N, C-alpha and C positions, 0 to 999 in steps of 0.2 A: 662465617664465624660470628658468634654472638658473644656479647660481654655478659657475664653473670658472676654472681658471688661464688667463691670457692665452696661454700657449704650448701649451695642449692642442688637439688636432685639432678641426676643425669637425664638428659632429654631422651625420650624414646623415639626410635625411628619406626614408623608404621610401615607395614607391608603395602606396597602399591599393587592393586589388582589391575589387570589389563581390562580395558573397556570392552564392551560387546562388539566393537568394531563396526558400529553403525555409521553409514555414510549417507548424507543427504545429497541427492542429485538435483542440480538446478539446471533447467533447460530454458534457453531463451530462443524463441523462434524469430528469425529475422524476416519481417514482412516484405522486405525488398529482395529476398533471395530468389533465385530462379526457380528452384524446386517448389518453394512456397507459392510463388506466383502461378506456376503451372497447376498446382493442386487446387488453388482457389478458382482458376478458370475452368478446370475440368468439372468441378462440382457446382458451378454457377454462382459463386459468391460475388457480390458486388463490393468493390474496394472503394471506400469513401475517402476522399482526400482530407487530410487534416494537417495543419501546420504544426511544427514542433512547439511553438509558443503561440497559442491562440490569442488574437487580439480581442476576442469576444468576451473574455473574462479578465478584467483588469485586476492587478494585485490588490487594489483598494476594495474591490467587491468582496474579497474574502471576509472582511469585517462586517459587511452588510448582512450576509445570509444568516449568521447566528442569531442576532437580535430579531431579524425578520421572521425566522422560524419560531422563535419564542413568542413573538407577538401574534402570529397566526395560529399557534398551537391550539387545538381543540375546536377551531371554527370549522363549520361545514358549509360549503357553497353548493346549493342545489342547482342554480342557473347562473353560470359565470357572467353572461352578458348583462343580466338584470342586476347582478351584484356590482358590476363595474359602473353601471349608470348611476347607482345610488351613492 
């Protein structure tokens, strides 16, 4: 119920059309599932171990990569070893 002035026009109710009934399917493949493990072994895929929270990338590193990318942007390194020595 809405409050309105008595002389205000009557609100119109619009017809609601049914949607096209589109459904998006989302599939998550569990890498630890038996079926997935068998499939990976059958086709010779190597499963690399990775921890859930890698200690290789500290949360503080997140703020380092943006400025580093900006600083190194446009630079070309022909020989990495000679560049590191300079």
